[in-house]
N, C-alpha and C positions, 0 to 999 in steps of 0.2 A: 138139072137136079131139082126135085120138088122141095119146097121149104118144109122144115121140121115142124110138127105140131108140138105144143108145149108139153104134152103128155107122152111124146115119143122120145125115148133116150137115144142119143147118138152112139155110134160104135165105140167111141172112146169112153164115154160114160159107162156103157154096158161092160166093157172090159175092166174098168176100175172096180165096179161092183163085184164082178166075178172073182177078182183077185183078193177081195177083202175077206178077212177071217170072219167067222160068225160073231166073234166078240166085237170086231170093228163095225159090222152091220148093225148090231144091237146098239152100240154107242151112237151111231149115226141116227138111228131111229129115235133114240131117246132125246138127242139134241133137237131133232125135228119136232117131236111132241112138245118139249118144253118151250121151244120157240113159238109154236102155235098158241100155247097158253099165254105167253107173254104178249103176243099180238092181240089176242082176245081181250086180255086185261086192259091193254092200251085203248082198244076200241070202246070198252065199257067206260073207261075214264073220260074219253072224249064225249061219248053220248050222254053220260050222266056225271057231270062235274061236281054235282052236289053229293054224290055217294062217298061214303067213307071207304077206306082201304079194305075193311072187313066186308063191306057190301060188295066190293069189286071181286074180292077173293071168293065169296060165296057164289056170285053170279058165274064166275069162270068155272068153279067146281061143278055147279049145276049144268052148265052148258056142255061140259065134257062128260059128265056122267049120264045125262039123260037125252042127249041129242041122237036121234035115230034115223036121220036122213041119209 
């Protein structure tokens, strides 16, 4: 059996997503989005310890609004 790639869901994971209601899927997506924002904020705090919390929030907001890659 070939090893799974990180972006390839396993059969169990696929079945779990199939059984989720649209509301559950939306909630999962929202949790993922806010977790990503928290991780980005943590990275900015690490890279720029001199920044205020307002500067961190502004940088996160800008990163998520204007990042097009």
